[in-house]
C-alpha positions, 0 to 999 in steps of 0.5 A, a space after each residue: 500499500 502507498 504511504 499516503 495512508 492512515 493507520 487507525 490506533 484507536 478507533 473511538 466510540 464510532 468513527 466513520 468515513 463521510 463525504 457529501 453523501 449519496 443523494 438521488 438513490 431514495 427510489 432504490 431504498 438508499 439513504 443519502 448518508 454523509 456527514 451529519 454536520 456538513 458545515 463542520 465538515 466543509 470547514 475542515 476540507 477548506 482548511 486543509 485545501 480540499 474540495 467540499 466532496 472529499 472524505 473526512 472522518 467523523 468521530 463520535 464523543 471520544 475522538 479516535 488516534 491515527 498515525 499517518 504513514 507519511 507527513 500529512 496536513 491535517 484540520 479538526 473541527 466540529 465538536 471542540 476537543 483537545 488535539 495532540 501530536 505525539 503528546 504535544 498540544 496541536 491546534 483545533 479548528 486550524 490546519 497543522 502538520 503531522 510528521 510521518 509515523 507520529 500519533 495524532 490523538 483527537 480527544 474526548 469532545 468538550 462539548 457537542 458530539 461529533 468531530 471532523 478530521 480532514 487530511 489533505 488529499 482526503 480519505 480515498 476508500 473505494 466509492 459506492 454509488 458515487 459516495 465514500 460515506 458509511 451508511 449505518 442503515 444500509 451497510 453501504 460503504 466502508 465499515 466504521 473504523 476499527 483498531 488496525 484499519 488502514 485508510 488510503 489518502 488521495 494526493 493534496 489538492 492544493 495549499 492549505 489555509 493560513 488561519 490561526 483558528 477558524 470560528 465555528 458555532 458552539 454545540 447548542 445549549 438549547 436545540 431550537 428546530 424550526 418545523 413545517 407541520 405535516 404531512 400527517 398531522 392530522 393523525 394526532 389530536 389538536 392538543 398533541 399538536 399544541 404540545 408538540 409545538 409548545 412543550 420542551 423535549 430532551 435529546 435521548 441517549 438512544 439518538 444515532 446517525 439515523 435519528 435523533 430520539 426525544 424524551 418528553 410529553 407523549 403525543 396522542 393520536 387521533 386515529 388507531 392503526 398505522 399508515 401504509 409505508 410511504 416516502 421519508 425525507 431528511 428532517 422528518 419528525 416521525 412518531 412511533 407508537 410510544 409517542 415520542 418524536 423521532 427526528 430522522 437524520 442522514 442515515 434514515 430509512 427511505 420509507 416508513 409507516 409511522 405518521 410524520 407530524 412535521 418536517 424540520 428545516 434542513 438548515 437546523 439539522 446541523 445543530 441536532 448532530 451536536 446536541 448531546 444527550 439531555 439538551 433541551 429540544 423545542 419544536 417551532 412551527 413555521 409557515 410552508 415555504 
């Protein structure tokens, strides 16, 4: 294998390869996938001189540790965390050089959930349906990283950015999700719809790349039974029989039979990727565009 590669020393709780995802295949039952926090992924790519479509690593809570086989330029962003190279502090939110065979350690998130690691040249695993993203639901793309995994890297695209630190939004202390009601809000009582739009929820520890699960007031249905399966979109707020809303994220199923009470504005979803369990959640109704 080429010396343009990264060896995984510590995979962490869940580290996956992600890019812009594979949109356009929902009719085949293939989710979009891709980075849960696209602005954070795009920023670290810009910092190392990569184009937006280059694949990065997405870490979860406790980071990962990597050893490059040759010297590489790296940037770490998303959830703020300590970064070291052979035990010495390295910058977060700015590009830096990692010597060949040095240990790059991305530590536990100080806030937020998901970190992003870009390497100049991008992670060059084999694409599937035009994307290098790991899809936890369908199993497409590379498997989540394991200790000992070796990842090929592409050739650098250009010079890295010249910045001391790039500003990034802080993880949300309260997650406010603007929603357009429907298409199945009529499956719930009027009181349930009011509850959904006025009461506070919390992010559940059962949340993952498929969906952000919530804990809080139970939503009562006005109709019994279940729907025939119908198409699902990114940001759909589905309500299973337990009455607790679930916000569909990047690896969501393309169809489902539980009623969708509302759909979250796409621009509010990156913050959902960084909301730690216990974060207050409010759903705010907005008009259809």
